[in-house]
C-alpha positions in Angstrom: 5.4 -37.4 -17.3 3.6 -38.0 -20.6 1.8 -35.2 -22.3 -2.0 -34.8 -22.0 -4.4 -32.9 -24.3 -7.9 -31.5 -23.8 -10.0 -29.2 -25.8 -13.2 -27.2 -25.6 -15.5 -25.2 -27.9 -15.8 -21.5 -26.9 -18.4 -19.3 -28.5 -17.0 -15.7 -28.8 -19.4 -12.9 -29.7 -18.5 -9.8 -31.6 -19.3 -6.3 -30.3 -20.8 -5.6 -33.7 -21.8 -7.9 -36.5 -18.6 -8.6 -38.4 -19.3 -8.4 -42.0 -16.9 -8.6 -45.0 -17.5 -8.9 -48.7 -18.4 -12.6 -48.6 -19.9 -13.2 -45.1 -21.4 -11.7 -42.0 -21.2 -13.2 -38.5 -22.1 -12.2 -34.9 -20.4 -15.0 -33.2 -17.7 -17.6 -33.9 -17.0 -21.0 -32.4 -13.3 -21.5 -31.7 -11.6 -24.6 -30.3 -9.2 -24.1 -27.4 -6.5 -26.6 -26.7 -4.7 -27.2 -23.4 -1.5 -29.2 -23.7 0.1 -30.2 -20.4 3.2 -32.1 -19.3 2.0 -32.3 -15.7 4.0 -29.2 -14.7 3.1 -26.6 -17.3 -0.1 -26.1 -19.2 0.1 -24.5 -22.7 -2.7 -23.1 -24.9 -3.6 -23.1 -28.6 -6.5 -21.8 -30.5 -8.2 -22.9 -33.8 -10.4 -20.3 -35.3 -11.4 -21.9 -38.6 -12.4 -19.7 -41.6 -15.1 -20.9 -44.0 -12.9 -19.5 -46.8 -10.3 -22.2 -46.2 -11.8 -25.2 -44.3 -14.8 -26.7 -42.6 -16.0 -25.5 -39.2 -15.3 -26.5 -35.6 -17.1 -29.8 -35.7 -14.7 -31.2 -38.2 -11.8 -30.2 -36.0 -13.3 -31.9 -33.0 -13.5 -35.1 -35.0 -9.9 -34.8 -36.1 -8.8 -34.2 -32.5 -10.6 -37.3 -31.3 -9.3 -39.5 -34.1 -5.6 -38.4 -33.9 -5.2 -37.6 -30.2 -2.6 -40.4 -29.7 -0.5 -39.3 -32.7 -0.6 -35.7 -31.4 0.7 -36.6 -28.0 3.7 -38.3 -29.7 4.9 -35.1 -31.3 8.1 -33.5 -30.2 7.9 -30.4 -28.0 11.3 -29.1 -29.0 11.6 -30.0 -32.7 9.4 -27.5 -34.5 10.3 -28.3 -38.1 9.7 -32.1 -37.9 6.6 -31.5 -35.8 5.1 -29.2 -38.5 5.8 -31.7 -41.2 3.9 -34.3 -39.2 1.0 -31.9 -38.5 0.6 -31.2 -42.2 0.5 -34.9 -42.9 -2.1 -35.5 -40.2 -4.3 -32.5 -40.9 -3.9 -31.3 -44.5 -7.5 -30.2 -44.5 -7.3 -28.0 -41.4 -4.8 -25.1 -41.3 -6.4 -23.7 -38.1 -5.9 -27.0 -36.2 -2.3 -27.1 -37.3 -2.0 -23.6 -36.0 -3.6 -24.4 -32.6 -1.4 -27.4 -32.1 1.8 -25.7 -33.2 1.0 -22.8 -30.9 0.4 -25.0 -27.9 3.7 -26.9 -28.5 5.6 -23.7 -28.8 3.9 -22.3 -25.7 4.9 -25.4 -23.8 8.5 -25.2 -25.1 8.7 -21.6 -24.0 7.4 -22.4 -20.5 9.9 -25.2 -20.1 12.7 -22.8 -21.0 11.3 -20.0 -18.8 11.4 -17.6 -21.8 8.8 -15.6 -23.7 8.4 -16.8 -27.3 9.3 -13.4 -28.7 12.7 -13.7 -27.2 13.2 -17.3 -28.5 12.2 -16.0 -32.0 14.8 -13.2 -31.8 12.0 -10.5 -31.9 11.7 -7.4 -29.8 9.0 -5.6 -27.8 9.1 -2.6 -30.1 6.0 -3.0 -32.3 4.2 -0.7 -34.7 0.7 0.3 -33.9 -2.1 -2.2 -34.8 -5.1 -1.2 -36.8 -8.7 -1.6 -35.6 -11.2 -3.1 -38.1 -14.5 -1.5 -39.1 -16.6 -4.2 -40.8 -19.2 -3.6 -43.5 -22.5 -2.4 -42.0 -25.5 -0.3 -42.5 -24.5 3.4 -42.8 -26.5 4.3 -39.7 -24.2 2.1 -37.5 -21.0 3.6 -38.8 -20.9 6.6 -36.3 -21.3 4.1 -33.4 -18.4 1.9 -34.8 -16.2 4.9 -35.2 -17.0 6.0 -31.6 -16.1 2.5 -30.4 -12.7 2.8 -32.2 -12.0 6.3 -30.9 -8.8 5.4 -29.1 -7.3 3.7 -32.1 -5.3 5.9 -34.5 -5.4 3.6 -37.5 -8.6 2.0 -38.9 -8.9 -0.9 -41.3 -12.0 -0.5 -43.4 -13.8 -3.5 -45.0 -15.1 -2.8 -48.5 -16.3 -4.8 -51.5 -19.9 -3.8 -51.7 -22.1 -1.9 -54.2 -22.1 1.0 -51.8 -18.4 1.4 -51.0 -18.5 5.1 -51.7 -21.3 5.6 -49.2 -19.4 3.7 -46.6 -16.3 5.9 -47.1 -18.3 9.1 -47.1 -19.9 8.1 -43.8 -16.5 7.2 -42.3 -14.9 10.4 -43.4 -17.8 12.4 -41.9 -16.7 11.0 -38.6 -12.9 10.8 -38.7 -9.8 11.9 -40.7 -7.6 9.1 -39.3 -5.3 7.1 -41.6 -7.3 4.2 -43.1 -6.3 0.9 -44.6 -8.8 -0.8 -46.9 -9.5 -4.5 -47.3 -11.7 -5.6 -50.1 -11.6 -9.3 -49.4 -11.8 -10.2 -53.1 -14.9 -8.1 -53.5 -14.0 -6.2 -56.7 -14.5 -8.6 -59.6 -13.2 -6.7 -62.6 -10.0 -4.8 -63.4 -11.9 -1.7 -64.2 -13.7 -1.7 -60.8 -10.4 -2.3 -59.0 -8.6 0.4 -60.9 -11.4 3.0 -60.2 -11.4 1.9 -56.6 -7.7 2.3 -56.1 -7.6 5.7 -57.8 -10.5 6.9 -55.7 -9.2 5.6 -52.4 -5.8 7.2 -53.0 -7.6 10.6 -52.4 -9.0 9.4 -49.1 -5.8 9.2 -47.0 -5.7 5.4 -47.5 -2.4 3.7 -46.7 -2.7 0.5 -48.8 -5.2 -1.7 -50.5 -5.6 -5.3 -49.4 -6.8 -8.2 -51.6 -8.7 -6.0 -54.1 -9.7 -8.9 -56.4 -10.4 -12.7 -56.2 -7.3 -14.7 -55.5 -7.5 -16.6 -58.8 -7.3 -13.4 -60.8 -3.5 -13.0 -60.3 -2.9 -11.7 -63.8 -5.5 -8.9 -63.3 -4.0 -8.0 -59.9 -0.6 -7.7 -61.5 -2.0 -5.4 -64.1 -3.7 -3.4 -61.4 -0.4 -3.0 -59.6 1.1 -1.4 -62.7 -1.1 1.7 -62.3 -2.4 1.5 -58.7 -1.4 4.6 -56.7 -1.7 2.5 -53.6 0.5 -0.4 -52.5 -1.3 -3.8 -52.8 -1.2 -6.3 -50.0 -2.1 -10.0 -50.5 -4.4 -11.8 -48.0 -6.3 -14.6 -49.7 -3.4 -15.0 -52.1 -0.9 -15.2 -49.2 -1.9 -18.4 -47.3 1.1 -20.7 -47.0 4.9 -20.3 -47.4 4.8 -21.9 -50.8 2.5 -19.1 -52.1 5.0 -16.3 -51.7 7.3 -16.7 -54.7 4.3 -16.6 -57.0 3.3 -13.2 -55.7 6.5 -11.4 -56.9 5.5 -8.6 -59.3 1.8 -8.9 -58.2 1.8 -7.5 -54.7 3.9 -5.1 -52.6 3.2 -6.8 -49.3 1.7 -10.0 -47.8 -0.6 -10.6 -44.8 0.4 -13.6 -42.6 -2.3 -15.2 -40.4 -1.7 -18.2 -38.2 -5.1 -19.7 -39.0 -4.2 -19.7 -42.7 -0.6 -20.7 -42.7 -0.7 -23.4 -40.0 1.0 -21.8 -37.0 4.0 -20.0 -35.8 6.5 -22.4 -37.4 5.1 -21.6 -40.9 4.6 -18.0 -40.0 8.3 -17.7 -39.3 9.1 -19.3 -42.7 6.8 -16.7 -44.4 8.6 -13.9 -42.6 11.9 -15.2 -44.0 10.5 -15.7 -47.5 8.9 -12.2 -47.5 12.3 -10.7 -46.6 14.0 -12.7 -49.3 11.5 -11.6 -52.0 11.4 -7.9 -50.7 7.7 -7.9 -49.6 6.5 -5.7 -46.8 4.9 -7.8 -44.0 1.6 -7.4 -42.3 0.6 -9.7 -39.4 -3.1 -10.3 -39.3 -5.7 -12.4 -37.6 -9.2 -13.8 -37.7 -11.7 -13.1 -35.0 -9.8 -14.8 -32.2 -9.3 -14.8 -28.4 -6.2 -13.5 -26.7 -4.6 -16.9 -27.3 -4.4 -16.5 -31.0 -3.6 -12.8 -30.9 -0.8 -13.4 -28.3 0.7 -16.1 -30.4 1.0 -14.0 -33.6 2.2 -11.0 -31.5 5.3 -12.9 -30.7 6.5 -12.2 -34.3 5.2 -8.6 -34.2 8.5 -6.8 -34.5 9.2 -8.4 -37.9 6.2 -6.6 -39.5 5.8 -3.2 -41.1 2.0 -3.3 -40.4 0.0 -5.0 -37.7 -3.7 -5.9 -37.7 -4.0 -7.8 -34.5 -7.3 -6.7 -33.2 -9.4 -9.9 -33.2 -9.6 -10.1 -29.4 -10.6 -6.5 -28.9 -13.5 -6.9 -31.5 -15.2 -9.5 -29.2 -17.3 -8.9 -26.1 -16.4 -12.0 -24.1 -12.7 -12.9 -24.4 -12.2 -15.8 -21.9 -8.4 -15.4 -21.8 -5.8 -12.7 -21.0 -2.5 -12.4 -22.9 -0.8 -9.5 -24.6 -2.2 -6.1 -24.0 -3.7 -3.8 -26.6 -3.8 -0.1 -25.5 -5.2 2.0 -28.3 -3.5 -0.3 -30.9 -0.2 -0.6 -29.0 0.4 -4.3 -28.5 2.1 -5.0 -25.1 4.2 -8.1 -25.2 4.7 -9.9 -21.9 7.9 -11.1 -20.1 6.1 -14.3 -19.0 7.4 -17.6 -20.3 5.8 -18.9 -23.5 2.7 -17.0 -24.4 1.9 -15.9 -20.9 -1.8 -16.9 -21.2 -4.2 -16.7 -18.2 -7.8 -17.5 -18.0 -10.0 -14.5 -17.4 
């Protein structure tokens, strides 16, 4: 039976306003794909980031325009399929990711095997962090309370009141923290002072401290930073990784940036080749996107796969998250169910 594809827009709302150095949102419109061969139905998710592409309306137009070409793609030939996806949708990494995920899910279901097994991964994963976005200081105690079960917190900074944020957090908890600046520190002096100060606050690493185009400054920061530096906005696609040698200690891989599981697997291999530590991250996503990236979880030193637990209305069920412990399923493919 030939393949069929349908899609829908789902508005997911965050439990708290999700604010980072360059944006603040209370909801996100994601595109959910359902790819069927008549026997199995597979899922994919596009959660576009304004940092990298246009929003969901542009994706809807692309799906309508190229639906026939999509349905001609091979279910069991990931490399050639990814090449075709990149030719069809060079302007939308998240659509590439959604389609690649759906095809992998269908492939796994046909084989009767979870994707993590197909990828040679295991179920033994490190603990995922829980993100505390930028907010008014008065809301921080409530956010810390919401995150009480999670032993590792990821803190968003990059404001003119970073010290106040950290003081407010440290008044509530002594947990291990990870800090993500999202390109928020613009000068080398600011970044150097920030790294030195955070090293005294039980911070594990510093993610994307400066704008991505300031690679030379970031390399200089690494020379004297007491904290490991992890690339996010600099670590988008597989081809980015060789240029980060000597600049960062680790890379953050996200499906919605790299174009899906096929490219994420390439990035894992390249990170190992170039001796980078690996973090697997996410945007604000439903359990479809989080379940997809979790299939590669055992290859990572750090996990930041909390997008689905930061929202109030996840319409799907997939991998579990118990206080940061990601529970992979034994179900074929991704194992997604509708809530």
